[in-house]
N, C-alpha and C positions, 0 to 999 in steps of 0.2 A: 099778332103772336099766331105761329104754325102750329097745327098738331100733329104730331108724329104719333107712327103707329107704336115705339118705344113710351111714349107717355100714357097713352093707352093702358098698355100692356103693365106698366109699373104701378098705376092706380088699380088696375084689376087684381094683380097680385098681391097685393096690401088687402084688400078684401077677403080674396080667397083664403087667404092667411088668418086675418081676424076672425072670419065668421065660420073657417073651418069649410068651406063649400067649394066645390069645383065648376066655376063658371066661366066661359068661352066667348073672346069675341070672334065674330065672323064679320069679315068686309067682304061685300060683293057690290063695289059701286053700280053697276047696271041693274040692281035692284034696290038701289037706295041708299047704300054706304053702310054703316056699321050695327050690327045686331048682338046684343047681349042674351046669350043662350045656355043651357048646361044640357046635362045627359047626351054630351057629344052632339049637340045643335038640334036633338029633336025638343024640347022644349025653350020657348022663347020668353025670355025674362022680359025683354024690351026690346023693340020692333026698332027697324033700320030707321037710323037717322046719319045726319053728317057728323063727323070725327069732333067739330066743336061741340056740338050736342052730346056726344057721348061724354066727352071728357066731363062737362058740366054736369052730366046723372052721375058719374063714377064718383065725381068729387063730393056731391050731395049725398051719396052712399058713405062715404068715408066719413064726412061732417056728421052723419047721422049716426054712426059706430062709435065715433068720439062722445058725443053728447049721450048716449048709451051706458057708453062704460065712464061716463062721468067726469071726463075731462074738461067741460065747460063750468065746473062749478065755481 
């Protein structure tokens, strides 16, 4: 499966909405791929990885939020 920018942003929007945070995705292929940041890029939450790895990380965050909210009881 090809990971698109839209797929990443849909998952990130869900995280931002549910946690009431303002995380950003920054893509710089020449520096190693996607980074999850906050404060307009000045704080790195998760360092640069490939699109597939970032998708897995964001899915994990969403699953963790679901578990925190009791969706898996």
